[in-house]
N, C-alpha and C positions, 0 to 999 in steps of 0.2 A: 428319460429325464436324467441328469447327472445327479447322484446321490450326494448330499452335503456331507463335507469330510466329519469324521469321528469328535475333531477337536477343532474349535475354532480358532484362526489365528489371531493373535494379540497385536493389534496393531496401534502404537500411540502417537499421534500427531503432537507436534511441538512449536508452538509461536513465541513470540516476545511479549505481544502483549495484544489483545483483541480490540484495536481500535476500528472504526468504521471506514476501514479502507479495502480496496481490492483484494490484496493478499489476504486480510483476515476473513473476508465471506467467502472466498476461494476455499480457505481451509476449513472453514466451519461447513460449509456445504459439501466437501469432501468427507470430512469426518463422520455426517450424519447419514451419509447416503452409501456406507458402505453395507453390502449384503451382511445382515445381521445373522442368517444361516451360516455363514461362512467366516466373518470375521467379529473380534471383539473389541469396538473401537474406544480409544480414550484421548484426552486431549490436554496437555500440560501449558499452561501459559502463566505469566506474570500477571498480577493482580491490578484491577483498577482501569478495564478496558470497556469502553461503550458496549460491547457486543457480549460482557461477561453473564447478564441474566438470560439471554436467549439463548448461550450456550448451556446454560445450567438446565435451561426445559427442554433441548432438543439431545442432550448426550447423556448416555447412562452414566458415565463416570468421565469426572474433570477434577483435575489437580491444579490447584495453583502454586507457584513457587514462588515465595514471598521475596527472595534475593533477585528473581529475574526482572531487572529494570533496563527502560532503554539508553540510559546514558552509558558510555563507555568509561568504566573507570577501572583499575586493576583489582583492588582489593575486594571491593564490592562484587565484581564478575568471577573472581576465584570462589569467592562463595557461594555464586550461583551455579558455577561448575560442579561444586560440592555437593549442593541439594539436589541439582539433576541428576548428578551419579547415584546417589541415595534413593531417589524416587524410580530411577530405572532398575536397580539392583530390587527395589522391593516390588514392582510392577512386571519384572522378568516379561517384556514384550518380545514379539518375534521380528516386529518390523519397527522402528522408529523413523518416521517421516518428518524431518523438520522444514521449517518455512520461515522467511525474514533473516536478516543480516546477523543480527545477535544471538537470537535462538538457533539459527544454522550452524555458527561457529561452535558455541558454549555445546548445544544440544547433540552434534555430531563427536565432539571429543568424549562427552559423558557417555553416550551409546558406546563408542569404542572401548571406554575403561570399563563399562558395566557388560561388555561382552555380548551386545545384543548382536543377532546374527545378521540381519540386513538393515542396513542404514541406506534412506534416501534423503534428498535435499530438492526442494524445487526453488529455484530462482526466479521470484516475482519482479525481481530488479537486483539492482546491486548497492551494496553500502559504500562503495568508493565511487569518487567522480573526480574530474579534473581540478574542481574548485578547492579540493583539499591541500593542506601543504604536502609537498611531494613525499616527505617521509612518511608521514602519517597513511598516505594513499598506498604506497609500497607496502607497509607493514599490514594493512588490511588484505592487498591481494596476496601477499605471503601466507597469510592465515587461511584464506579460501584455497590456496594451494593445497596446503596442509590437510585441510578438511575435505579437498576433493579426492585426495589419494584413500582417504578412509570411508568413502562413499561409494555404495555398490552401483547406484544410479544416480544421474543428474538431470533434472525436470526443468525444462524452460519453458516459458510462456510466451516466448517470441522468438523468431528466428535471428534478430539483430541481437539479442543477448545470448543466444548459444554460441555465434560468430565472436561477439567479445570474449565469451569465455576460452573459445578455442584458440584465439588469437593470445590470449593471457596463460594458457597452459594451465586452466582450471581443470582437473580431472582428466579421465581417459576419455578421448572424443568417441570411444566406442559406447562409453556408458552414458552419452548423451541422448536425450529423449526431449522431444518438441510436443508440447501438449497445452495448447492454448487455451486460455482462461474463457469459459461459456458465458453467456451474455442473456438473460432472460427478454427476448425480443420482445414476446407480448406486452412489456411495460413502455415501450417506446415507439413511437412517440407517445408521450401519456397524454390523456384527455384532460384539459383544464377548460373548464366553463365560465369561469370569471379570471381571465388572465391578471387584469388589473388590480383586483383584490389581493391575488396570491403575491404579487409582487409588492404591493402595499405592507403585506404582512412581515416582508423582511427591510423594511425601511427604504425600499428602492423607490417608491412612488408610483402612483396606478399608471401615470401615461408618460413616463421617463424612459429611454431606451435604455436596455438591461444588458450588460456584459457581463458574463457567468464563467467562473471556471471553478473546478473540483478536484480537492485532493488533500494528502497529508500537508501539513504546515511544516514540510521539514527540508533541507537543502535540496534534496533530489527533486523536488515538485516547484522549486525556484519561485515561490511566492512574493518574493521582492521585487523580481522584474516583473510581475503583474500590476504592482502598486506604481513603479516607475512608467510602465506603459500607459496606464489609466492617468498618470499626471499629463503626460504628451498628447492623448488624446482629447482629454477635457479642454486642453488649449483651444481646440476647434469645436468642440461639441459639450459643451460646458452642461448641458441639461442632461448627459447621459449619467448612470451609475454602474459601479462595477461590484461584483459579489464575488467572493470565493466562499465555496462552502467547504467547511473541515476544521480540523484543529491538529494542534502539534507543537513540537519544541520551539519552533520561531515565531511563536503568536505574539511574545512581547515584544521580538524584533521588528515584526512587520507592523503592529501597533503602533510603533514608536516612529515608524517610517512614515505612516499614514498623517502621523501630527506634525512631524517635521515638514511634511511636503504640503502642510495645509490642505488635506482631501478628507478632513473629518467629514461623515455623512454622506460622502460620495464613493468611497470606497469602503465595502462592509465585509466583515470577517464574523456571520453569525455563528459559527463551528458546525458541528453535522447536523443535518436536516434529513429526515425520513421521506420527505417529499422531493427529494433531489430529482426523480424522473419529471415532475410536474414544474419544478422550476426550470430546467432544462427546456422545456416545451415553452414557457412562458417567456424565456430570453430571448433577445434580439439577436445576442452575438455569443457563440461559446468558443474561449480562447485558452489554450493550456499550455503557459510557460513551463518547460522541462529544460534541465541539463542535458545537453546532447549526448555525451556519454552515457548518460544513464538509458535513455530511452531514444536512440537515434532515429528511430522511425518515428517517433510522435512528438520531436522537438521542434518548438518554434522560439526562433531568437527576438528577443525583446523588438528589434526593428521589425520583423517579420509580423509579431502580433499587433504591433501599431497599425502597420500598413492594412493588414487584414480587418482589423475593427473599423478602422477609418473607410475603407471601401465598403464594409457593411451598412456602416451607420450613414452613408451617404444614399443609399437606397431609398424608396419609398417603403415605407413600414410594410406593407404587405407582399414585398418581394425580398425582404431579408430571410 
């Protein structure tokens, strides 16, 4: 048996905010499952995340960077960079592993300035997409190129994202590693004894067809297309209900769109739910709109989402 090292390596994971999303759950799982005989794990994040309490209970060391917030603003971001630098200088980790776009840029710069020996970054997706103003998109890509040069390894959760990074010149291709996010398959499909009651608990009606989507309410997840697709489907299936589980910066915009399209009570945004697997099992259709350049292997255009949903709703209930 291999003897544990005389000194544990200090590994600091860094993410913008612990929202209830895939990147955040991946980060929390990775941080809490490092071998404690070999690694001393810590997590640095901005405050206010849904998973903050869970992280506090699970991790021996968690640090909140008060100035680290999701919106991109020059002066507050400069303050966040300084705060992250001070944290890393005090913690003196052997490895910094950043996640998410904002923390990925500021965290890697801070780690470089603090002299951290090894810097890693996981791309759970990209902060840039074709829907952004061209100058802004180019600026984000340029920042990723700079930070890619500061990274000892770049980890991708999908082959499509790795190809995108290679095409855009993000980091040395020799440093690219593909590690797909694991899923606890034992939870899927979830067992739902009272499907109608569960649907009714989110305001969707016990016996109405339910179309479900899950994700952060941010541009990359394209929730506005979910609303516009719902409007078109409801023209033919007015009894259907549409449910988008998640939260984020676009909530005011998509809720305004629901009102303008007169879809109140038919398109629902209840926020994050812990019973997402059960709601997925209770739904009749799952539809995931995504900006194609962010996750091309997962993307459905609005028209594709409409056609697939209409096709499924035309099937007998037991065949959906």
